[in-house]
PyMOL Python script that loads the backbone (N, CA, C, O; Angstrom):
from pymol import cmd

cmd.read_pdbstr("""\
ATOM      1  N   MET A   1     -52.799 120.330  82.117  1.00  0.00           N
ATOM      2  CA  MET A   1     -53.037 119.124  81.341  1.00  0.00           C
ATOM      3  C   MET A   1     -51.970 118.089  81.680  1.00  0.00           C
ATOM      4  O   MET A   1     -50.795 118.433  81.806  1.00  0.00           O
ATOM      5  N   HIS A   2     -52.356 116.852  81.827  1.00  0.00           N
ATOM      6  CA  HIS A   2     -51.455 115.764  82.203  1.00  0.00           C
ATOM      7  C   HIS A   2     -50.878 115.121  80.952  1.00  0.00           C
ATOM      8  O   HIS A   2     -51.615 114.757  80.036  1.00  0.00           O
ATOM      9  N   LYS A   3     -49.543 114.981  80.917  1.00  0.00           N
ATOM     10  CA  LYS A   3     -48.890 114.325  79.784  1.00  0.00           C
ATOM     11  C   LYS A   3     -49.004 112.813  79.935  1.00  0.00           C
ATOM     12  O   LYS A   3     -48.824 112.280  81.030  1.00  0.00           O
ATOM     13  N   PRO A   4     -49.306 112.114  78.824  1.00  0.00           N
ATOM     14  CA  PRO A   4     -49.344 110.653  78.913  1.00  0.00           C
ATOM     15  C   PRO A   4     -47.942 110.092  79.131  1.00  0.00           C
ATOM     16  O   PRO A   4     -46.967 110.602  78.580  1.00  0.00           O
ATOM     17  N   THR A   5     -47.852 109.047  79.934  1.00  0.00           N
ATOM     18  CA  THR A   5     -46.561 108.422  80.188  1.00  0.00           C
ATOM     19  C   THR A   5     -46.423 107.179  79.330  1.00  0.00           C
ATOM     20  O   THR A   5     -47.412 106.525  78.997  1.00  0.00           O
ATOM     21  N   SER A   6     -45.201 106.865  78.981  1.00  0.00           N
ATOM     22  CA  SER A   6     -44.929 105.698  78.143  1.00  0.00           C
ATOM     23  C   SER A   6     -45.129 104.416  78.940  1.00  0.00           C
ATOM     24  O   SER A   6     -44.779 104.342  80.118  1.00  0.00           O
ATOM     25  N   GLN A   7     -45.692 103.418  78.290  1.00  0.00           N
ATOM     26  CA  GLN A   7     -45.864 102.108  78.912  1.00  0.00           C
ATOM     27  C   GLN A   7     -44.627 101.240  78.722  1.00  0.00           C
ATOM     28  O   GLN A   7     -44.544 100.151  79.290  1.00  0.00           O
ATOM     29  N   ASP A   8     -43.667 101.708  77.931  1.00  0.00           N
ATOM     30  CA  ASP A   8     -42.436 100.977  77.649  1.00  0.00           C
ATOM     31  C   ASP A   8     -41.503 101.068  78.854  1.00  0.00           C
ATOM     32  O   ASP A   8     -41.085 102.165  79.226  1.00  0.00           O
ATOM     33  N   PRO A   9     -41.167  99.919  79.477  1.00  0.00           N
ATOM     34  CA  PRO A   9     -40.295  99.963  80.663  1.00  0.00           C
ATOM     35  C   PRO A   9     -38.870 100.423  80.332  1.00  0.00           C
ATOM     36  O   PRO A   9     -38.117 100.794  81.232  1.00  0.00           O
ATOM     37  N   LEU A  10     -38.502 100.400  79.058  1.00  0.00           N
ATOM     38  CA  LEU A  10     -37.163 100.841  78.657  1.00  0.00           C
ATOM     39  C   LEU A  10     -37.164 102.278  78.144  1.00  0.00           C
ATOM     40  O   LEU A  10     -36.137 102.769  77.675  1.00  0.00           O
ATOM     41  N   HIS A  11     -38.303 102.951  78.228  1.00  0.00           N
ATOM     42  CA  HIS A  11     -38.392 104.325  77.756  1.00  0.00           C
ATOM     43  C   HIS A  11     -37.355 105.211  78.456  1.00  0.00           C
ATOM     44  O   HIS A  11     -37.305 105.271  79.684  1.00  0.00           O
ATOM     45  N   GLY A  12     -36.538 105.888  77.665  1.00  0.00           N
ATOM     46  CA  GLY A  12     -35.541 106.800  78.213  1.00  0.00           C
ATOM     47  C   GLY A  12     -34.211 106.146  78.551  1.00  0.00           C
ATOM     48  O   GLY A  12     -33.287 106.830  78.989  1.00  0.00           O
ATOM     49  N   ILE A  13     -34.093 104.840  78.357  1.00  0.00           N
ATOM     50  CA  ILE A  13     -32.847 104.125  78.634  1.00  0.00           C
ATOM     51  C   ILE A  13     -32.196 103.769  77.295  1.00  0.00           C
ATOM     52  O   ILE A  13     -32.791 103.068  76.476  1.00  0.00           O
ATOM     53  N   THR A  14     -30.987 104.251  77.082  1.00  0.00           N
ATOM     54  CA  THR A  14     -30.316 104.002  75.809  1.00  0.00           C
ATOM     55  C   THR A  14     -29.771 102.573  75.754  1.00  0.00           C
ATOM     56  O   THR A  14     -29.551 101.931  76.781  1.00  0.00           O
ATOM     57  N   LEU A  15     -29.563 102.101  74.538  1.00  0.00           N
ATOM     58  CA  LEU A  15     -28.981 100.780  74.350  1.00  0.00           C
ATOM     59  C   LEU A  15     -27.581 100.730  74.959  1.00  0.00           C
ATOM     60  O   LEU A  15     -27.179  99.709  75.518  1.00  0.00           O
ATOM     61  N   LYS A  16     -26.852 101.820  74.852  1.00  0.00           N
ATOM     62  CA  LYS A  16     -25.508 101.885  75.438  1.00  0.00           C
ATOM     63  C   LYS A  16     -25.575 101.707  76.956  1.00  0.00           C
ATOM     64  O   LYS A  16     -24.752 100.998  77.534  1.00  0.00           O
ATOM     65  N   THR A  17     -26.531 102.333  77.587  1.00  0.00           N
ATOM     66  CA  THR A  17     -26.708 102.193  79.032  1.00  0.00           C
ATOM     67  C   THR A  17     -27.055 100.757  79.394  1.00  0.00           C
ATOM     68  O   THR A  17     -26.532 100.212  80.366  1.00  0.00           O
ATOM     69  N   ILE A  18     -27.934 100.147  78.613  1.00  0.00           N
ATOM     70  CA  ILE A  18     -28.335  98.766  78.873  1.00  0.00           C
ATOM     71  C   ILE A  18     -27.127  97.836  78.802  1.00  0.00           C
ATOM     72  O   ILE A  18     -26.890  97.051  79.720  1.00  0.00           O
ATOM     73  N   VAL A  19     -26.363  97.925  77.713  1.00  0.00           N
ATOM     74  CA  VAL A  19     -25.201  97.047  77.538  1.00  0.00           C
ATOM     75  C   VAL A  19     -24.164  97.316  78.622  1.00  0.00           C
ATOM     76  O   VAL A  19     -23.615  96.375  79.195  1.00  0.00           O
ATOM     77  N   THR A  20     -23.893  98.559  78.905  1.00  0.00           N
ATOM     78  CA  THR A  20     -22.893  98.920  79.918  1.00  0.00           C
ATOM     79  C   THR A  20     -23.280  98.365  81.285  1.00  0.00           C
ATOM     80  O   THR A  20     -22.441  97.794  81.982  1.00  0.00           O
ATOM     81  N   ARG A  21     -24.528  98.527  81.667  1.00  0.00           N
ATOM     82  CA  ARG A  21     -24.969  98.026  82.970  1.00  0.00           C
ATOM     83  C   ARG A  21     -24.921  96.506  83.045  1.00  0.00           C
ATOM     84  O   ARG A  21     -24.559  95.945  84.079  1.00  0.00           O
ATOM     85  N   LEU A  22     -25.289  95.831  81.941  1.00  0.00           N
ATOM     86  CA  LEU A  22     -25.220  94.369  81.923  1.00  0.00           C
ATOM     87  C   LEU A  22     -23.782  93.880  82.044  1.00  0.00           C
ATOM     88  O   LEU A  22     -23.513  92.902  82.743  1.00  0.00           O
ATOM     89  N   VAL A  23     -22.862  94.554  81.368  1.00  0.00           N
ATOM     90  CA  VAL A  23     -21.442  94.180  81.463  1.00  0.00           C
ATOM     91  C   VAL A  23     -20.931  94.408  82.882  1.00  0.00           C
ATOM     92  O   VAL A  23     -20.192  93.578  83.411  1.00  0.00           O
ATOM     93  N   GLU A  24     -21.311  95.510  83.497  1.00  0.00           N
ATOM     94  CA  GLU A  24     -20.890  95.785  84.876  1.00  0.00           C
ATOM     95  C   GLU A  24     -21.451  94.735  85.839  1.00  0.00           C
ATOM     96  O   GLU A  24     -20.773  94.332  86.784  1.00  0.00           O
ATOM     97  N   LYS A  25     -22.674  94.298  85.600  1.00  0.00           N
ATOM     98  CA  LYS A  25     -23.322  93.337  86.492  1.00  0.00           C
ATOM     99  C   LYS A  25     -22.803  91.910  86.288  1.00  0.00           C
ATOM    100  O   LYS A  25     -22.502  91.214  87.257  1.00  0.00           O
ATOM    101  N   TYR A  26     -22.697  91.475  85.026  1.00  0.00           N
ATOM    102  CA  TYR A  26     -22.380  90.086  84.732  1.00  0.00           C
ATOM    103  C   TYR A  26     -20.962  89.855  84.226  1.00  0.00           C
ATOM    104  O   TYR A  26     -20.419  88.766  84.408  1.00  0.00           O
ATOM    105  N   GLY A  27     -20.355  90.850  83.599  1.00  0.00           N
ATOM    106  CA  GLY A  27     -19.065  90.664  82.948  1.00  0.00           C
ATOM    107  C   GLY A  27     -19.275  90.033  81.573  1.00  0.00           C
ATOM    108  O   GLY A  27     -20.305  89.407  81.321  1.00  0.00           O
ATOM    109  N   TRP A  28     -18.297  90.202  80.688  1.00  0.00           N
ATOM    110  CA  TRP A  28     -18.421  89.669  79.331  1.00  0.00           C
ATOM    111  C   TRP A  28     -18.579  88.152  79.288  1.00  0.00           C
ATOM    112  O   TRP A  28     -19.433  87.664  78.547  1.00  0.00           O
ATOM    113  N   PRO A  29     -17.792  87.380  80.051  1.00  0.00           N
ATOM    114  CA  PRO A  29     -17.936  85.915  79.959  1.00  0.00           C
ATOM    115  C   PRO A  29     -19.352  85.433  80.301  1.00  0.00           C
ATOM    116  O   PRO A  29     -19.913  84.608  79.580  1.00  0.00           O
ATOM    117  N   GLU A  30     -19.921  85.934  81.376  1.00  0.00           N
ATOM    118  CA  GLU A  30     -21.263  85.520  81.776  1.00  0.00           C
ATOM    119  C   GLU A  30     -22.317  86.040  80.794  1.00  0.00           C
ATOM    120  O   GLU A  30     -23.290  85.346  80.500  1.00  0.00           O
ATOM    121  N   LEU A  31     -22.124  87.239  80.298  1.00  0.00           N
ATOM    122  CA  LEU A  31     -23.052  87.790  79.311  1.00  0.00           C
ATOM    123  C   LEU A  31     -23.042  86.933  78.045  1.00  0.00           C
ATOM    124  O   LEU A  31     -24.090  86.673  77.455  1.00  0.00           O
ATOM    125  N   GLY A  32     -21.844  86.494  77.633  1.00  0.00           N
ATOM    126  CA  GLY A  32     -21.717  85.598  76.484  1.00  0.00           C
ATOM    127  C   GLY A  32     -22.351  84.235  76.728  1.00  0.00           C
ATOM    128  O   GLY A  32     -22.846  83.606  75.793  1.00  0.00           O
ATOM    129  N   ASN A  33     -22.339  83.774  77.975  1.00  0.00           N
ATOM    130  CA  ASN A  33     -23.009  82.511  78.319  1.00  0.00           C
ATOM    131  C   ASN A  33     -24.526  82.653  78.278  1.00  0.00           C
ATOM    132  O   ASN A  33     -25.234  81.744  77.844  1.00  0.00           O
ATOM    133  N   ARG A  34     -25.008  83.787  78.729  1.00  0.00           N
ATOM    134  CA  ARG A  34     -26.452  84.005  78.790  1.00  0.00           C
ATOM    135  C   ARG A  34     -27.053  84.293  77.417  1.00  0.00           C
ATOM    136  O   ARG A  34     -28.151  83.837  77.098  1.00  0.00           O
ATOM    137  N   ILE A  35     -26.313  85.059  76.609  1.00  0.00           N
ATOM    138  CA  ILE A  35     -26.778  85.410  75.264  1.00  0.00           C
ATOM    139  C   ILE A  35     -25.653  85.046  74.303  1.00  0.00           C
ATOM    140  O   ILE A  35     -24.611  85.700  74.276  1.00  0.00           O
ATOM    141  N   LYS A  36     -25.871  84.014  73.528  1.00  0.00           N
ATOM    142  CA  LYS A  36     -24.827  83.460  72.653  1.00  0.00           C
ATOM    143  C   LYS A  36     -24.684  84.289  71.373  1.00  0.00           C
ATOM    144  O   LYS A  36     -25.200  83.912  70.321  1.00  0.00           O
ATOM    145  N   ILE A  37     -23.987  85.407  71.473  1.00  0.00           N
ATOM    146  CA  ILE A  37     -23.678  86.186  70.289  1.00  0.00           C
ATOM    147  C   ILE A  37     -22.180  86.494  70.295  1.00  0.00           C
ATOM    148  O   ILE A  37     -21.574  86.740  71.338  1.00  0.00           O
ATOM    149  N   LYS A  38     -21.621  86.470  69.109  1.00  0.00           N
ATOM    150  CA  LYS A  38     -20.175  86.571  68.939  1.00  0.00           C
ATOM    151  C   LYS A  38     -19.589  87.849  69.559  1.00  0.00           C
ATOM    152  O   LYS A  38     -18.493  87.824  70.119  1.00  0.00           O
ATOM    153  N   CYS A  39     -20.318  88.952  69.455  1.00  0.00           N
ATOM    154  CA  CYS A  39     -19.773  90.210  69.964  1.00  0.00           C
ATOM    155  C   CYS A  39     -19.656  90.233  71.491  1.00  0.00           C
ATOM    156  O   CYS A  39     -19.010  91.124  72.042  1.00  0.00           O
ATOM    157  N   PHE A  40     -20.270  89.268  72.181  1.00  0.00           N
ATOM    158  CA  PHE A  40     -20.110  89.146  73.628  1.00  0.00           C
ATOM    159  C   PHE A  40     -19.024  88.142  73.995  1.00  0.00           C
ATOM    160  O   PHE A  40     -18.565  88.110  75.137  1.00  0.00           O
ATOM    161  N   ILE A  41     -18.613  87.322  73.031  1.00  0.00           N
ATOM    162  CA  ILE A  41     -17.688  86.229  73.308  1.00  0.00           C
ATOM    163  C   ILE A  41     -16.288  86.482  72.758  1.00  0.00           C
ATOM    164  O   ILE A  41     -15.300  86.272  73.463  1.00  0.00           O
ATOM    165  N   ASN A  42     -16.193  86.927  71.518  1.00  0.00           N
ATOM    166  CA  ASN A  42     -14.920  87.086  70.831  1.00  0.00           C
ATOM    167  C   ASN A  42     -14.494  88.559  70.808  1.00  0.00           C
ATOM    168  O   ASN A  42     -15.075  89.359  70.075  1.00  0.00           O
ATOM    169  N   GLN A  43     -13.506  88.913  71.591  1.00  0.00           N
ATOM    170  CA  GLN A  43     -13.002  90.287  71.712  1.00  0.00           C
ATOM    171  C   GLN A  43     -14.143  91.288  71.940  1.00  0.00           C
ATOM    172  O   GLN A  43     -14.344  92.198  71.135  1.00  0.00           O
ATOM    173  N   PRO A  44     -14.877  91.118  73.020  1.00  0.00           N
ATOM    174  CA  PRO A  44     -16.053  91.964  73.251  1.00  0.00           C
ATOM    175  C   PRO A  44     -15.686  93.412  73.560  1.00  0.00           C
ATOM    176  O   PRO A  44     -14.663  93.698  74.183  1.00  0.00           O
ATOM    177  N   SER A  45     -16.540  94.298  73.111  1.00  0.00           N
ATOM    178  CA  SER A  45     -16.436  95.712  73.467  1.00  0.00           C
ATOM    179  C   SER A  45     -17.829  96.326  73.378  1.00  0.00           C
ATOM    180  O   SER A  45     -18.710  95.806  72.693  1.00  0.00           O
ATOM    181  N   ILE A  46     -18.006  97.414  74.065  1.00  0.00           N
ATOM    182  CA  ILE A  46     -19.285  98.124  74.022  1.00  0.00           C
ATOM    183  C   ILE A  46     -19.565  98.564  72.587  1.00  0.00           C
ATOM    184  O   ILE A  46     -20.681  98.396  72.095  1.00  0.00           O
ATOM    185  N   THR A  47     -18.563  99.125  71.916  1.00  0.00           N
ATOM    186  CA  THR A  47     -18.743  99.650  70.565  1.00  0.00           C
ATOM    187  C   THR A  47     -19.175  98.568  69.583  1.00  0.00           C
ATOM    188  O   THR A  47     -20.136  98.754  68.836  1.00  0.00           O
ATOM    189  N   SER A  48     -18.468  97.435  69.580  1.00  0.00           N
ATOM    190  CA  SER A  48     -18.830  96.365  68.641  1.00  0.00           C
ATOM    191  C   SER A  48     -20.202  95.784  68.969  1.00  0.00           C
ATOM    192  O   SER A  48     -20.961  95.427  68.068  1.00  0.00           O
ATOM    193  N   SER A  49     -20.511  95.693  70.238  1.00  0.00           N
ATOM    194  CA  SER A  49     -21.815  95.164  70.651  1.00  0.00           C
ATOM    195  C   SER A  49     -22.940  96.083  70.190  1.00  0.00           C
ATOM    196  O   SER A  49     -23.949  95.616  69.662  1.00  0.00           O
ATOM    197  N   LEU A  50     -22.770  97.383  70.387  1.00  0.00           N
ATOM    198  CA  LEU A  50     -23.798  98.336  69.971  1.00  0.00           C
ATOM    199  C   LEU A  50     -24.013  98.289  68.468  1.00  0.00           C
ATOM    200  O   LEU A  50     -25.149  98.325  67.996  1.00  0.00           O
ATOM    201  N   LYS A  51     -22.925  98.208  67.721  1.00  0.00           N
ATOM    202  CA  LYS A  51     -23.015  98.148  66.263  1.00  0.00           C
ATOM    203  C   LYS A  51     -23.844  96.932  65.831  1.00  0.00           C
ATOM    204  O   LYS A  51     -24.731  97.052  64.986  1.00  0.00           O
ATOM    205  N   PHE A  52     -23.555  95.771  66.410  1.00  0.00           N
ATOM    206  CA  PHE A  52     -24.274  94.549  66.079  1.00  0.00           C
ATOM    207  C   PHE A  52     -25.733  94.622  66.530  1.00  0.00           C
ATOM    208  O   PHE A  52     -26.637  94.290  65.763  1.00  0.00           O
ATOM    209  N   LEU A  53     -25.963  95.049  67.759  1.00  0.00           N
ATOM    210  CA  LEU A  53     -27.315  95.055  68.311  1.00  0.00           C
ATOM    211  C   LEU A  53     -28.235  96.035  67.584  1.00  0.00           C
ATOM    212  O   LEU A  53     -29.438  95.791  67.491  1.00  0.00           O
ATOM    213  N   ARG A  54     -27.697  97.124  67.075  1.00  0.00           N
ATOM    214  CA  ARG A  54     -28.522  98.092  66.342  1.00  0.00           C
ATOM    215  C   ARG A  54     -28.985  97.536  64.996  1.00  0.00           C
ATOM    216  O   ARG A  54     -29.992  97.985  64.448  1.00  0.00           O
ATOM    217  N   LYS A  55     -28.252  96.563  64.472  1.00  0.00           N
ATOM    218  CA  LYS A  55     -28.602  95.956  63.181  1.00  0.00           C
ATOM    219  C   LYS A  55     -29.401  94.667  63.323  1.00  0.00           C
ATOM    220  O   LYS A  55     -30.025  94.226  62.358  1.00  0.00           O
ATOM    221  N   THR A  56     -29.395  94.058  64.494  1.00  0.00           N
ATOM    222  CA  THR A  56     -29.936  92.712  64.660  1.00  0.00           C
ATOM    223  C   THR A  56     -31.042  92.713  65.717  1.00  0.00           C
ATOM    224  O   THR A  56     -30.786  92.687  66.921  1.00  0.00           O
ATOM    225  N   ALA A  57     -32.270  92.744  65.223  1.00  0.00           N
ATOM    226  CA  ALA A  57     -33.426  92.901  66.112  1.00  0.00           C
ATOM    227  C   ALA A  57     -33.551  91.775  67.137  1.00  0.00           C
ATOM    228  O   ALA A  57     -33.841  92.045  68.302  1.00  0.00           O
ATOM    229  N   TRP A  58     -33.341  90.517  66.732  1.00  0.00           N
ATOM    230  CA  TRP A  58     -33.517  89.404  67.677  1.00  0.00           C
ATOM    231  C   TRP A  58     -32.506  89.490  68.815  1.00  0.00           C
ATOM    232  O   TRP A  58     -32.839  89.202  69.965  1.00  0.00           O
ATOM    233  N   ALA A  59     -31.264  89.888  68.498  1.00  0.00           N
ATOM    234  CA  ALA A  59     -30.237  89.995  69.541  1.00  0.00           C
ATOM    235  C   ALA A  59     -30.548  91.144  70.488  1.00  0.00           C
ATOM    236  O   ALA A  59     -30.393  91.019  71.703  1.00  0.00           O
ATOM    237  N   ARG A  60     -30.984  92.255  69.927  1.00  0.00           N
ATOM    238  CA  ARG A  60     -31.352  93.390  70.767  1.00  0.00           C
ATOM    239  C   ARG A  60     -32.503  93.017  71.702  1.00  0.00           C
ATOM    240  O   ARG A  60     -32.509  93.404  72.870  1.00  0.00           O
ATOM    241  N   ALA A  61     -33.466  92.273  71.189  1.00  0.00           N
ATOM    242  CA  ALA A  61     -34.588  91.840  72.020  1.00  0.00           C
ATOM    243  C   ALA A  61     -34.110  90.955  73.168  1.00  0.00           C
ATOM    244  O   ALA A  61     -34.613  91.062  74.287  1.00  0.00           O
ATOM    245  N   GLU A  62     -33.143  90.085  72.895  1.00  0.00           N
ATOM    246  CA  GLU A  62     -32.573  89.222  73.952  1.00  0.00           C
ATOM    247  C   GLU A  62     -31.900  90.065  75.037  1.00  0.00           C
ATOM    248  O   GLU A  62     -32.083  89.819  76.229  1.00  0.00           O
ATOM    249  N   VAL A  63     -31.126  91.054  74.614  1.00  0.00           N
ATOM    250  CA  VAL A  63     -30.408  91.922  75.559  1.00  0.00           C
ATOM    251  C   VAL A  63     -31.399  92.731  76.392  1.00  0.00           C
ATOM    252  O   VAL A  63     -31.251  92.835  77.609  1.00  0.00           O
ATOM    253  N   GLU A  64     -32.399  93.297  75.742  1.00  0.00           N
ATOM    254  CA  GLU A  64     -33.405  94.070  76.468  1.00  0.00           C
ATOM    255  C   GLU A  64     -34.174  93.192  77.451  1.00  0.00           C
ATOM    256  O   GLU A  64     -34.493  93.626  78.559  1.00  0.00           O
ATOM    257  N   SER A  65     -34.470  91.966  77.049  1.00  0.00           N
ATOM    258  CA  SER A  65     -35.173  91.035  77.924  1.00  0.00           C
ATOM    259  C   SER A  65     -34.337  90.702  79.160  1.00  0.00           C
ATOM    260  O   SER A  65     -34.849  90.698  80.279  1.00  0.00           O
ATOM    261  N   LEU A  66     -33.056  90.424  78.952  1.00  0.00           N
ATOM    262  CA  LEU A  66     -32.168  90.147  80.090  1.00  0.00           C
ATOM    263  C   LEU A  66     -32.099  91.351  81.017  1.00  0.00           C
ATOM    264  O   LEU A  66     -32.122  91.197  82.239  1.00  0.00           O
ATOM    265  N   TYR A  67     -32.015  92.530  80.455  1.00  0.00           N
ATOM    266  CA  TYR A  67     -31.956  93.760  81.257  1.00  0.00           C
ATOM    267  C   TYR A  67     -33.209  93.880  82.131  1.00  0.00           C
ATOM    268  O   TYR A  67     -33.122  94.198  83.317  1.00  0.00           O
ATOM    269  N   LEU A  68     -34.363  93.623  81.534  1.00  0.00           N
ATOM    270  CA  LEU A  68     -35.611  93.745  82.284  1.00  0.00           C
ATOM    271  C   LEU A  68     -35.757  92.666  83.352  1.00  0.00           C
ATOM    272  O   LEU A  68     -36.375  92.904  84.389  1.00  0.00           O
ATOM    273  N   GLN A  69     -35.194  91.478  83.108  1.00  0.00           N
ATOM    274  CA  GLN A  69     -35.284  90.373  84.072  1.00  0.00           C
ATOM    275  C   GLN A  69     -34.269  90.507  85.213  1.00  0.00           C
ATOM    276  O   GLN A  69     -34.430  89.886  86.264  1.00  0.00           O
ATOM    277  N   SER A  70     -33.244  91.302  85.009  1.00  0.00           N
ATOM    278  CA  SER A  70     -32.181  91.451  86.009  1.00  0.00           C
ATOM    279  C   SER A  70     -32.653  92.290  87.188  1.00  0.00           C
ATOM    280  O   SER A  70     -33.468  93.201  87.037  1.00  0.00           O
ATOM    281  N   LYS A  71     -32.135  91.971  88.342  1.00  0.00           N
ATOM    282  CA  LYS A  71     -32.445  92.735  89.560  1.00  0.00           C
ATOM    283  C   LYS A  71     -31.461  93.894  89.671  1.00  0.00           C
ATOM    284  O   LYS A  71     -30.248  93.687  89.623  1.00  0.00           O
ATOM    285  N   TRP A  72     -31.973  95.101  89.816  1.00  0.00           N
ATOM    286  CA  TRP A  72     -31.114  96.283  89.902  1.00  0.00           C
ATOM    287  C   TRP A  72     -31.332  96.968  91.245  1.00  0.00           C
ATOM    288  O   TRP A  72     -32.449  97.028  91.757  1.00  0.00           O
ATOM    289  N   ASP A  73     -30.250  97.476  91.797  1.00  0.00           N
ATOM    290  CA  ASP A  73     -30.321  98.185  93.089  1.00  0.00           C
ATOM    291  C   ASP A  73     -30.871  99.580  92.905  1.00  0.00           C
ATOM    292  O   ASP A  73     -31.004 100.325  93.876  1.00  0.00           O
TER     293      ASP A  73
END
""", "prot")
cmd.dss("prot")
cmd.show_as("cartoon", "prot")
cmd.util.cbc("prot")
cmd.orient("prot")
């Protein structure tokens, strides 16, 4: 029997992985320019960003959208 596959392009990718990869690709300053949220601009850290993004749906959607639009090797 064939298992159905998820149509979600982010299926299996954690929020921590998304934020970490975006920081590695763009750096905090550029990430803060692209997505205007305080946790990316003022004393940014992965931990503070995850805490905010887990509570704030619109910000998480912005981060996920940027991740999907980014070119990855």
